[in-house]
N, C-alpha and C positions, 0 to 999 in steps of 0.2 A: 110570923105576918112582915115581913118591909115592906111600904110603900113605893113603888118606883114613879119619878115624876116627869116631866118632858123630860129635864138634860142629862137622865140618864137613859129613856127610849133615844134624843137623836145622837149620841154618841155610841149607843152599841150597836146604828144601823148607817151612818153615814160614815166613811170612812177615812174620811177626810177630816173628822172631829180630830181636834188632838188627846182625846181623854176617847179616841177611842179601840187600845191594844189592851188599855190598862181596864176600861169597862168588858168587855169583851171576855177580858181573863175572871174577870172580877163573875158574871152573869154564868159561867162557864162552869167557876168550882161552888158558885151559891148550891145549899141546900135547903134553904129557907124558902117558903109560899111566897108569891108577889102579888099584891097587891095595886090595878090601880083606878082611876074611874072613867067615863065615857068623857069628861069635861078635859082630863090629860091625854086623853087617844086623839080629841076633834083638836088639844092646842099644836101635840108631836105633827101633827097632818099637818097644818096650815104652816107650823117652823119652815119643814121638808119647803113644801108647795112656794113658799117666801123663799128658801133660799137656791129656788129653781133644780129644787129635787120632785120634777111632780110623777115620774113611775117608784122612783122608791117610795114617794109617801102611797102611790098604789100599794105596794107588796106591802108595805110596812100594816098597813091600812087592814091588811087579810088575816097579817102573820096573827095580830095583835085580836083583831076580833075575832078568831077561834077559839083566843085563853088560852094557849100551849105553855107563854110566854109568863103572863097575869090573868088572871080575877079581876071582871074589871066588873066593878060599882058605881053601877046606874043611879044618880043621884036624883031626889022626890025632892020638889017644892017645900016638902017638910028639911031636908038637905040644905039646902040653899037659903033658907029662912035663916034657920040658924046659922050657917056661916055667915052670912051678911050681920046676923047678935054679936059673933064673938069678932068682926070686921068693925061693929062698930064699936065694942065696949074697950079694945086697942087702939084706937084712936092716936095713941101718942108715940104706936112703934112708928119706926120709917118703913 
């Protein structure tokens, strides 16, 4: 399973992104299941809106929530607390 983050979704869906072609090629040839999170989807849609891609944000949201591109893991409060513990543990990292 491969984790897909905001940068990958943005490059896949935004034609003017410098990595768009390369990302499309990778996604079309990939056979491994993809995983993303509800937070990543929200971040991706917010980034699209911030870059003035409002219509695309609506379309991408619909596509991602159909889970045809990736399975979405919905974070629980326990997940968020565990992430914070890891964040605090490695506070020396930039």
